[in-house]
C-alpha positions as CSV (number, residue, x, y, z in Angstrom):
1,M,0.0,0.0,0.0
2,T,1.3,3.4,-0.7
3,K,2.5,6.1,1.5
4,I,-0.6,8.2,0.0
5,A,-3.2,5.7,0.5
6,V,-2.0,5.0,4.2
7,T,-2.3,8.6,5.2
8,F,-5.7,8.8,3.5
9,L,-7.0,5.7,5.8
10,L,-5.5,7.5,8.8
11,L,-7.2,10.6,8.0
12,L,-10.3,8.8,7.1
13,F,-10.2,7.0,10.4
14,A,-9.6,10.2,12.2
15,I,-13.0,11.6,10.7
16,M,-14.9,8.5,11.7
17,Q,-13.6,8.5,15.3
18,T,-14.3,12.6,15.9
19,G,-15.8,14.0,12.9
20,L,-13.1,16.2,12.5
21,P,-9.8,15.3,10.5
22,T,-6.3,15.2,12.2
23,A,-4.7,18.2,13.1
24,D,-1.2,19.6,11.7
25,T,-0.4,21.0,15.2
26,I,-1.8,20.9,18.8
27,Y,-1.0,23.4,21.5
28,Y,-1.7,21.6,25.0
29,N,-1.3,22.3,28.8
30,G,-1.6,25.9,28.4
31,K,-4.0,28.8,29.3
32,I,-5.9,29.6,25.7
33,V,-7.7,32.6,25.8
34,S,-10.6,32.3,23.6
35,L,-12.7,35.4,24.4
36,W,-15.9,33.3,24.5
37,D,-18.0,34.1,27.4
38,S,-19.0,30.8,27.9
39,H,-15.4,29.3,28.1
40,P,-12.8,32.1,28.0
41,I,-9.9,30.4,29.0
42,C,-9.1,26.5,27.4
43,E,-6.5,24.2,27.9
44,A,-5.4,23.3,24.3
45,V,-6.0,24.2,20.3
46,A,-6.0,22.0,17.3
47,I,-5.2,23.5,14.0
48,R,-5.1,22.2,10.6
49,G,-3.8,24.4,7.8
50,N,-4.7,28.1,8.8
51,R,-8.1,27.1,10.6
52,F,-8.7,26.1,14.3
53,L,-10.3,22.6,14.4
54,V,-11.1,22.5,18.4
55,V,-10.4,24.3,21.3
56,G,-10.9,23.0,24.4
57,S,-9.6,20.8,27.2
58,N,-6.6,18.8,26.7
59,A,-8.5,15.2,26.3
60,E,-10.8,16.9,23.5
61,V,-7.9,18.4,21.5
62,L,-5.5,15.5,22.0
63,K,-7.9,13.1,20.0
64,L,-7.3,14.9,16.9
65,A,-3.6,14.0,17.0
66,G,-2.6,11.9,14.1
67,P,0.7,10.2,13.7
68,E,2.4,13.4,11.8
69,T,0.8,15.7,14.2
70,K,3.1,18.2,15.8
71,K,2.3,18.5,19.1
72,I,3.4,21.3,21.6
73,D,3.4,21.4,25.3
74,L,3.0,25.0,26.3
75,K,3.8,24.0,30.2
76,G,1.2,26.3,31.6
77,R,2.1,29.5,29.2
78,T,-0.5,31.9,27.9
79,V,-1.7,32.0,24.2
80,L,-3.4,35.4,23.3
81,P,-5.3,35.8,20.0
82,G,-3.6,37.9,17.5
83,L,-4.0,41.7,17.3
84,I,-5.8,43.6,14.5
85,D,-4.5,47.1,14.1
86,S,-6.8,48.7,11.8
87,H,-4.5,51.9,11.1
88,T,-0.8,51.5,10.3
89,H,1.8,53.2,8.1
90,P,4.7,50.4,8.5
91,I,6.8,51.4,5.2
92,S,7.2,55.1,6.3
93,A,7.5,54.5,10.0
94,A,10.3,52.2,9.4
95,L,12.4,54.2,6.9
96,S,11.8,57.2,9.3
97,E,14.2,55.2,12.0
98,M,16.3,53.4,8.8
99,D,19.4,55.3,10.2
100,E,18.8,55.8,14.1
101,P,16.0,55.4,16.2
102,L,13.7,58.9,16.7
103,P,13.9,60.2,20.3
104,P,10.9,61.8,21.7
105,F,10.1,65.7,20.8
106,N,9.3,67.1,23.9
107,S,10.5,70.4,23.8
108,I,12.4,72.8,21.1
109,A,15.4,72.1,22.8
110,D,15.1,68.6,21.9
111,I,14.6,69.2,18.2
112,Q,17.5,71.5,18.2
113,S,19.6,68.6,19.6
114,Y,18.7,66.4,17.8
115,V,19.2,68.7,14.6
116,R,23.1,69.2,15.8
117,R,23.7,65.7,16.2
118,R,22.3,65.1,12.8
119,A,24.3,68.0,11.2
120,A,27.6,66.7,12.8
121,K,27.0,63.2,11.0
122,G,25.8,64.2,7.4
123,Q,26.8,66.4,4.4
124,N,26.0,69.8,4.3
125,K,23.7,69.5,1.1
126,D,21.5,66.9,3.0
127,V,18.2,67.9,4.1
128,I,17.8,67.4,8.1
129,L,14.3,65.9,8.3
130,V,13.0,66.2,12.2
131,P,9.4,64.0,11.6
132,K,6.3,64.1,14.0
133,V,6.8,67.3,15.4
134,Y,3.4,68.5,16.9
135,A,3.2,71.8,18.6
136,P,0.6,70.6,21.3
137,R,3.2,68.0,22.3
138,L,5.9,70.2,23.0
139,R,6.6,72.2,26.1
140,E,6.3,75.3,25.1
141,H,3.0,74.8,23.2
142,R,4.4,76.2,20.0
143,Y,6.4,75.4,17.0
144,P,10.1,76.2,16.8
145,T,10.8,79.3,14.5
146,R,13.2,79.1,11.5
147,L,15.7,81.3,13.6
148,E,15.6,78.7,16.6
149,L,16.1,76.0,14.0
150,D,19.0,78.2,12.1
151,E,20.7,78.1,16.0
152,A,21.3,74.4,15.1
153,A,22.1,74.3,11.8
154,S,22.1,77.4,9.5
155,D,24.2,76.1,6.5
156,R,22.0,73.3,5.2
157,P,18.1,72.6,5.1
158,V,16.4,71.5,7.9
159,L,12.7,70.7,8.0
160,A,10.7,70.1,11.6
161,D,7.6,68.5,10.1
162,N,4.6,66.3,10.8
163,G,3.2,65.8,7.1
164,Y,0.6,68.4,7.3
165,A,2.9,71.2,8.8
166,G,6.3,72.0,8.8
167,V,8.9,74.7,9.9
168,V,11.9,75.2,7.7
169,N,15.1,77.1,8.6
170,S,16.3,80.2,6.9
171,F,18.5,78.1,4.3
172,L,15.4,76.2,3.1
173,L,13.4,79.2,3.2
174,S,15.6,81.1,0.8
175,R,15.7,77.5,-1.5
176,L,11.9,77.9,-1.6
177,K,12.0,81.2,-2.6
178,I,9.5,82.1,0.1
179,T,9.7,85.8,0.9
180,R,7.0,88.5,2.7
181,D,5.7,88.8,-0.9
182,T,4.9,85.5,-1.6
183,P,1.3,84.9,-2.1
184,Q,-0.7,82.6,0.1
185,P,-1.4,79.3,-1.3
186,V,-4.8,78.4,-2.1
187,N,-4.8,74.7,0.1
188,G,-2.8,76.3,3.1
189,K,-1.0,79.3,5.1
190,I,2.5,80.8,5.0
191,I,2.9,82.3,8.2
192,R,4.3,85.3,9.2
193,D,5.4,87.5,12.0
194,D,4.2,91.1,12.9
195,K,6.5,92.6,10.6
196,G,5.2,90.6,7.8
197,E,8.4,88.2,7.6
198,P,7.7,84.2,7.2
199,T,8.5,82.5,10.8
200,G,9.4,79.4,8.6
201,L,5.8,77.5,9.5
202,I,4.0,76.7,6.6
203,L,0.3,75.0,7.3
204,G,-1.0,72.6,4.6
205,A,0.4,73.3,1.3
206,P,1.8,69.9,0.8
207,Q,3.2,70.8,-2.8
208,L,6.1,73.2,-1.2
209,L,7.6,70.8,0.9
210,A,7.0,67.5,-0.8
211,E,10.6,67.2,-2.1
212,F,11.9,67.7,1.3
213,R,9.6,65.3,3.6
214,R,12.2,62.6,2.6
215,E,15.9,63.0,3.5
216,R,17.3,60.9,0.8
217,T,15.9,58.5,-2.0
218,V,15.3,55.1,-1.0
219,T,15.6,52.0,-3.0
220,Q,13.0,49.4,-3.7
221,S,15.0,47.0,-1.8
222,E,15.4,49.2,1.3
223,M,11.9,49.6,1.4
224,V,10.9,46.0,1.2
225,E,13.7,45.5,4.0
226,A,11.8,48.4,6.0
227,L,8.5,46.8,5.7
228,R,9.9,43.2,6.9
229,R,11.4,44.8,9.8
230,M,8.2,46.6,10.6
231,Q,6.3,43.5,10.4
232,Q,8.3,41.7,12.8
233,S,8.2,44.4,15.2
234,Y,4.5,44.2,15.0
235,N,4.5,40.5,15.7
236,R,6.8,41.2,18.9
237,V,4.0,42.9,20.6
238,G,1.2,40.5,19.3
239,I,-0.1,42.3,16.0
240,T,-0.8,39.6,13.5
241,S,-3.0,41.7,11.2
242,T,-3.1,45.2,10.0
243,I,-4.9,47.8,7.6
244,D,-2.0,50.1,6.0
245,R,-3.9,53.2,5.8
246,G,-2.2,54.6,2.5
247,Q,-0.1,53.4,-0.3
248,D,0.4,54.4,-3.8
249,A,1.5,52.2,-6.6
250,Q,5.3,51.9,-5.4
251,G,4.3,51.0,-2.0
252,F,2.0,47.9,-3.4
253,R,5.0,46.7,-5.2
254,V,7.0,46.8,-2.2
255,Y,4.3,44.7,-0.6
256,Q,3.9,42.3,-3.5
257,E,7.9,42.1,-3.5
258,L,8.1,40.9,0.3
259,K,5.6,38.6,-0.4
260,R,6.8,36.9,-3.6
261,R,10.2,36.2,-1.0
262,G,8.0,34.8,1.5
263,G,8.8,37.2,4.0
264,M,5.2,38.4,5.1
265,T,4.7,37.9,9.0
266,V,1.5,40.1,9.1
267,R,-1.8,39.9,7.1
268,S,-2.1,43.1,5.4
269,F,-5.3,45.0,3.9
270,V,-3.5,47.9,1.9
271,T,-5.2,50.9,1.4
272,Y,-4.8,52.8,-2.0
273,R,-4.7,56.4,-1.8
274,I,-5.3,58.8,-4.6
275,S,-5.2,62.4,-5.1
276,G,-8.7,63.2,-5.9
277,Q,-7.4,66.7,-7.4
278,G,-8.5,68.2,-10.5
279,T,-11.9,68.4,-12.0
280,P,-14.6,65.7,-10.7
281,R,-14.1,63.9,-14.3
282,E,-10.5,63.9,-13.7
283,A,-10.6,62.5,-10.3
284,R,-12.8,59.6,-11.9
285,A,-10.2,58.8,-13.9
286,E,-7.7,58.4,-11.6
287,I,-9.7,55.5,-10.1
288,E,-10.5,54.1,-13.3
289,R,-6.8,53.5,-14.3
290,L,-6.5,51.4,-11.5
291,P,-6.3,47.5,-12.2
292,F,-7.7,46.1,-9.3
293,V,-10.5,47.0,-6.7
294,T,-11.0,45.9,-3.0
295,G,-10.8,42.2,-2.0
296,W,-8.3,41.5,-4.7
297,G,-5.3,39.1,-3.3
298,D,-5.4,36.4,-0.7
299,D,-5.2,36.0,2.8
300,W,-1.5,37.6,3.3
301,L,-2.2,40.8,1.1
302,R,-5.1,41.8,0.1
303,V,-6.2,45.2,-1.7
304,G,-8.0,47.3,0.8
305,S,-10.1,50.6,0.8
306,L,-9.6,53.5,-1.8
307,K,-8.7,56.7,0.2
308,I,-8.5,60.4,-0.3
309,V,-7.2,62.8,2.2
310,I,-10.2,65.6,2.6
311,D,-8.8,68.1,5.7
312,G,-5.7,68.6,7.5
313,G,-5.2,67.7,11.0
314,I,-6.5,68.8,14.7
315,L,-3.1,68.6,16.1
316,I,-2.0,71.4,13.2
317,G,-5.1,73.5,13.5
318,T,-5.7,72.6,9.6
319,A,-8.6,70.2,10.2
320,Y,-12.0,71.4,8.6
321,L,-14.5,72.5,11.0
322,R,-18.0,73.3,10.9
323,E,-17.2,76.6,12.4
324,P,-14.0,78.9,12.7
325,Y,-11.5,77.7,15.4
326,G,-11.7,81.0,17.3
327,D,-9.3,83.4,19.0
328,N,-7.1,80.5,21.0
329,T,-5.0,79.4,18.3
330,G,-1.2,80.4,19.4
331,V,-0.4,76.7,19.8
332,Y,-0.9,76.2,15.7
333,G,1.2,79.4,15.0
334,Y,-1.4,81.7,13.5
335,H,-4.3,83.9,14.6
336,D,-7.2,84.1,12.2
337,P,-10.7,84.0,14.0
338,N,-12.5,83.5,10.7
339,Y,-10.2,80.1,9.7
340,R,-12.2,76.9,9.7
341,G,-9.2,75.0,8.0
342,V,-8.3,73.0,4.9
343,L,-10.7,71.3,2.7
344,A,-8.3,69.7,0.8
345,V,-10.6,68.1,-2.0
346,P,-13.2,69.9,-3.7
347,R,-16.7,69.2,-2.4
348,E,-17.8,68.0,-6.1
349,N,-14.7,65.8,-6.5
350,V,-15.3,63.9,-3.0
351,F,-19.1,63.4,-4.4
352,E,-17.8,61.8,-7.7
353,I,-15.0,59.5,-6.1
354,A,-17.7,58.2,-3.8
355,R,-19.9,57.4,-6.7
356,A,-17.1,56.0,-8.8
357,A,-15.9,53.8,-6.0
358,N,-19.3,52.6,-5.2
359,E,-19.7,51.8,-9.3
360,L,-16.4,49.9,-9.6
361,G,-16.6,47.8,-6.6
362,W,-14.3,49.7,-4.3
363,Q,-14.3,49.9,-0.3
364,M,-14.0,53.9,0.4
365,T,-12.3,55.7,3.3
366,A,-11.1,59.4,3.7
367,H,-9.1,61.4,6.0
368,V,-11.3,63.5,7.8
369,T,-10.2,64.9,11.1
370,G,-12.7,68.0,11.4
371,G,-16.4,67.8,11.6
372,G,-16.8,70.0,8.3
373,S,-14.9,67.5,6.5
374,L,-17.0,64.6,8.0
375,D,-20.3,66.1,7.0
376,V,-18.9,66.6,3.1
377,L,-17.8,62.7,3.5
378,L,-21.3,61.7,4.8
379,D,-22.9,64.1,2.3
380,A,-20.9,62.1,-0.4
381,Y,-21.6,58.7,0.9
382,E,-25.6,59.2,1.2
383,A,-25.5,60.4,-2.3
384,A,-23.7,57.3,-3.7
385,D,-25.8,55.2,-1.4
386,R,-29.2,56.8,-3.4
387,E,-27.5,55.4,-6.5
388,H,-26.6,51.7,-5.4
389,S,-26.7,50.8,-1.6
390,I,-23.3,50.9,0.1
391,R,-24.8,49.7,3.5
392,D,-23.2,46.2,3.0
393,R,-19.9,47.5,1.9
394,R,-18.2,49.0,5.1
395,F,-17.5,52.4,3.7
396,T,-15.1,54.1,6.3
397,V,-14.4,57.2,7.9
398,T,-10.7,57.5,8.8
399,H,-10.2,59.5,12.3
400,G,-13.5,61.3,12.4
401,N,-12.4,63.0,15.6
402,F,-15.5,65.3,15.9
403,P,-18.7,63.3,15.2
404,N,-21.6,65.1,16.7
405,E,-25.1,63.0,17.2
406,Q,-26.3,63.6,13.9
407,A,-23.2,62.3,12.1
408,I,-23.2,59.3,14.1
409,A,-26.8,58.7,13.4
410,R,-26.1,59.2,9.5
411,A,-23.2,56.7,9.9
412,K,-25.0,54.0,11.4
413,K,-27.9,54.1,8.7
414,L,-25.4,53.9,6.3
415,G,-23.6,50.8,7.9
416,V,-20.4,53.0,7.7
417,V,-17.4,52.5,10.3
418,F,-15.1,54.7,12.0
419,D,-11.4,53.9,12.2
420,C,-10.7,56.4,15.1
421,Q,-7.9,56.8,17.4
422,P,-8.9,57.2,21.2
423,M,-5.4,57.6,22.2
424,W,-5.5,60.9,20.5
425,H,-7.8,62.5,23.2
426,H,-5.5,61.3,25.8
427,L,-2.5,62.9,24.7
428,D,-3.9,66.4,23.0
429,A,-7.1,67.0,24.9
430,P,-5.6,68.7,27.7
431,V,-4.2,71.2,25.3
432,I,-6.7,71.4,22.3
433,R,-9.4,72.1,25.1
434,D,-8.0,75.4,25.2
435,V,-8.2,76.0,21.6
436,L,-11.7,74.5,21.0
437,G,-13.5,74.3,24.8
438,S,-14.1,71.3,26.6
């Protein structure tokens, strides 16, 4: 009798005895946290392929052992379910620490110290990028000025940045050709002092700083290695699945290459980000050019949502609110009692993008932090839903820091879910409360 026939008979015998096939792997003598109300902790678990067969007592589970089953004695140790993180940016996070770990930036002095240390290592032509700088999280509750950055490095470009706002030193300000006479960009603010001179702070207007938001050109191999390294970091803290909330074509190629090499250790649902700019017709065409839709892929790598960025950030004072920020905006570096923030994608484009996503089979999401931008997004979702129901599609709000009761009710009716970050309130509410009120 052949080995295949013997294996088949053993499997058939096991199924006849238990109603289930034999397990590939059994973990036993442990504390298996199931999160079931009726039986929250079990002793053992049997696995076949990528599915659980049985979770229960040692006696129940060990019945599924066959001659080739791998049995692992946990010796009383605890097994937890893998965590799913619904919002990550693993490639950019890993690249930000490619040369050295980032220290915490709790003060302007911390920023200056970091710049001096980087200046001592690099060539004068290289930009020194200081990422993740948020004024509400600095001891001074304000951004550094260009003059304070000059104190740390005046002979090379410096950018203290958070992706939505950035402070440049005088060297970089000159390279950007920004002076007291430069007109304000339509999608942001160049902040000036009482004498009309630029302070170095630029809110929004990403086109002005885009080329300086990466210190050097990164190769595909470096990006693949960065993703591999970050996925292993996720595994060490129990994260086994994640939603990457923003990649372009290059980012997708990085995921595909890591998967081709067999290096994926985190199941990844990857969001595709588009600009949404131009006319509504051009925004639709940007979607129609994409060669895939939500759901394409497999258990390890799958195409996720389509994403646009509709406004800025509440930490920067560029989130698009339902009403102006008011007079207490010093922490953001500006004073404009009529300012509501930035609506970065035109309202009519948001509507067309939601309509196209719905027609073509995409799940959609959008970065919205202010209540005003949230209302625009829900208006667009409702319009799309009137043409073809989105209620089983899990269209999403990314962030959504200020949902009022009406917005929550509208989202519930549409089946729209929120990808939100409660930690934001813990970190920043004590400062932002002074701007917006309790």
